[in-house]
Each structure stands twice: as structure tokens, then as C-alpha cells.
C-alpha positions in Angstrom: -51.3 28.9 5.7 -54.3 29.0 3.0 -54.5 26.6 0.3 -54.3 28.0 -3.3 -57.7 26.8 -4.1 -59.4 27.7 -0.8 -59.8 24.0 -0.2 -57.8 20.8 0.8 -60.5 18.4 0.0 -59.8 16.3 -3.0 -62.9 15.1 -4.7 -61.6 12.8 -7.5 -58.7 10.6 -8.6 -58.3 9.7 -12.2 -56.6 6.9 -14.2 -56.2 7.1 -17.9 -56.5 3.9 -19.7 -56.3 2.2 -23.1 -59.6 0.4 -22.6 -62.3 1.7 -20.3 -64.6 -1.3 -20.7 -61.9 -3.9 -19.5 -60.5 -1.5 -16.8 -63.9 -0.7 -15.3 -64.8 -4.6 -15.0 -61.2 -5.1 -13.3 -62.0 -2.2 -10.8 -65.4 -3.3 -10.0 -64.3 -6.7 -9.3 -61.4 -5.2 -7.1 -64.0 -2.8 -5.3 -66.8 -5.6 -5.0 -69.1 -3.3 -7.0 -71.1 -3.3 -10.3 -69.4 -1.8 -13.1 -70.5 1.8 -13.6 -72.0 2.8 -17.1 -69.7 4.5 -19.5 -70.3 7.9 -20.6 -68.8 10.2 -23.3 -67.5 13.8 -23.1 -70.6 15.2 -24.7 -71.4 17.4 -27.8 -68.9 20.2 -28.5 -71.6 22.8 -29.0 -72.2 22.4 -25.1 -68.7 21.6 -24.0 -66.9 24.1 -25.9 -63.6 22.3 -25.1 -60.4 24.2 -25.5 -56.7 22.5 -25.4 -53.7 24.7 -25.1 -55.9 27.8 -25.5 -57.6 26.7 -28.7 -61.0 25.3 -29.8 -60.8 21.6 -29.8 -64.1 20.0 -31.1 -62.4 16.7 -32.0 -61.4 15.9 -28.4 -63.5 13.1 -27.0 -63.3 10.3 -24.5 -65.1 7.4 -22.9 -65.5 7.8 -19.0 -66.6 5.5 -16.1 -67.2 6.8 -12.3 -66.9 4.9 -9.2 -68.4 6.7 -6.3 -66.5 5.5 -3.3 -67.0 6.4 0.4 -64.8 9.5 0.2 -63.5 10.2 -3.2 -64.9 9.6 -6.7 -62.7 7.3 -8.9 -62.7 7.9 -12.6 -61.3 6.1 -15.5 -60.8 7.8 -19.0 -60.2 6.4 -22.3 -59.2 9.2 -24.7 -59.8 9.3 -28.3 -56.9 9.7 -30.7 -57.2 13.7 -30.8 -54.5 15.9 -29.0 -55.7 16.4 -25.4 -54.5 16.4 -21.9 -55.5 12.8 -21.7 -54.0 11.6 -25.1 -50.8 13.5 -24.3 -50.7 11.7 -20.9 -51.3 8.1 -22.5 -48.9 8.8 -25.2 -46.2 9.9 -23.1 -46.5 7.9 -19.9 -48.8 4.9 -20.5 -51.7 4.1 -18.3 -51.7 5.5 -15.0 -52.7 8.3 -12.6 -53.6 11.4 -14.4 -55.2 13.8 -12.0 -56.5 14.7 -8.7 -59.5 16.9 -8.8 -60.7 19.7 -6.4 -64.3 21.1 -6.4 -64.1 24.8 -6.5 -66.7 27.6 -6.2 -65.4 29.8 -9.1 -63.7 28.2 -12.0 -62.0 31.1 -13.6 -60.8 32.5 -10.2 -59.3 29.2 -9.4 -57.8 28.8 -12.8 -56.3 32.3 -12.4 -54.9 31.3 -8.9 -53.3 28.2 -10.3 -51.9 30.0 -13.2 -50.5 32.6 -10.8 -49.1 29.8 -8.8 -47.0 28.6 -11.8 -49.3 25.8 -13.2 -50.2 26.3 -16.8 -53.7 25.7 -18.0 -53.9 22.7 -20.6 -57.5 22.1 -21.3 -60.8 23.3 -20.1 -64.5 22.7 -21.0 -68.1 22.6 -19.7 -69.7 19.5 -18.6 -71.6 17.6 -21.2 -74.9 18.8 -19.7 -73.8 22.3 -19.2 -74.2 22.0 -15.4 -70.6 23.0 -14.9 -67.2 23.2 -15.9 -63.7 21.5 -15.8 -60.0 22.5 -16.1 -56.8 20.8 -16.2 -53.5 22.4 -15.0 -50.2 21.0 -15.6 -48.5 20.2 -12.1 -46.4 17.5 -13.4 -43.1 18.9 -12.4 -44.2 20.6 -9.0 -46.9 17.8 -7.9 -46.3 14.9 -10.4 -49.7 14.9 -11.7 -52.4 17.1 -13.2 -54.6 19.2 -11.1 -58.3 19.2 -12.3 -60.8 22.0 -11.0 -64.4 21.1 -11.2 -67.2 23.7 -10.6 -71.1 23.2 -10.5 -72.4 26.4 -12.0 -74.9 28.4 -9.6 -78.4 28.6 -11.2 
């Protein structure tokens, strides 16, 4: 049986938090590593973020990434604007938001997920324009969001 995305390899797990600075210190202590830098979403002129099918230049966040042995662990603190992250934090509080998969073709993978019954919530380009991401609502079926990550071919 073939997987919907053509892969079974998860590359990232993300927890949504109220305070990324405090959370990354706790996780760094737990993992026995130095706290990673905090980065932002990037400039809307590059990211072109869309939420629920509409341009969303007001969306922003703070992120910290831990590169573990077999998977990346991400912390996200959303700003107050409506987004996949803010909705989750407002509805569920802090906790696991998504499992991410690296895909070869972002649009093709979005289409496969939508055809499977997972609505597209939010998507955009990375802040450095090297790739893109998409969040699909799998909360009923899989109990979290699915994120697609794609590095663009040059």
C-alpha cells in the first residue's frame, strides 16, 4: 500500500507554545543541548502566506528548531493574527500541532491531501524563498495537522 505523500518518513514534530524563549530553555535543558536561536517567519513580500485561501500578511511567529538525531523538533509562538498556529493555541492550548513530511512537489502533495479529505489551512514560502510549507487539517482523522515541507529545486 502506497502512502498518500509517497513517503512515510516524518521529518519534524512541532509544539505550539505561549512563550518560545522560556520553552526553548526548558527543552534545551531536557535534551542536554544549547538553546537554539529564535527566528521569525520572514517578510510577507517573500513568504506570501495564505490562511484559509486568502493573503495573510499579518501572520507572524517566533520559532526555535532543535535538530535531533532522527527528526527536527520545532517550537512555534504565534502572534495574535488568525493563523493555523493561533487557532490551535486558542482552541487547545499548548501542545503538539503537527507532524511534517518532506515532499518533492508541494502543489502535487497538497492536491493529494485535499483529495484524501484533508483541507488546506495555511501555506507559504520559507522566509529565505528556498522552499515552501503547507498545513492540512487532519485533526479529525489523525488528531493533528500534517505539514508538508518542500525545498525548491534550483
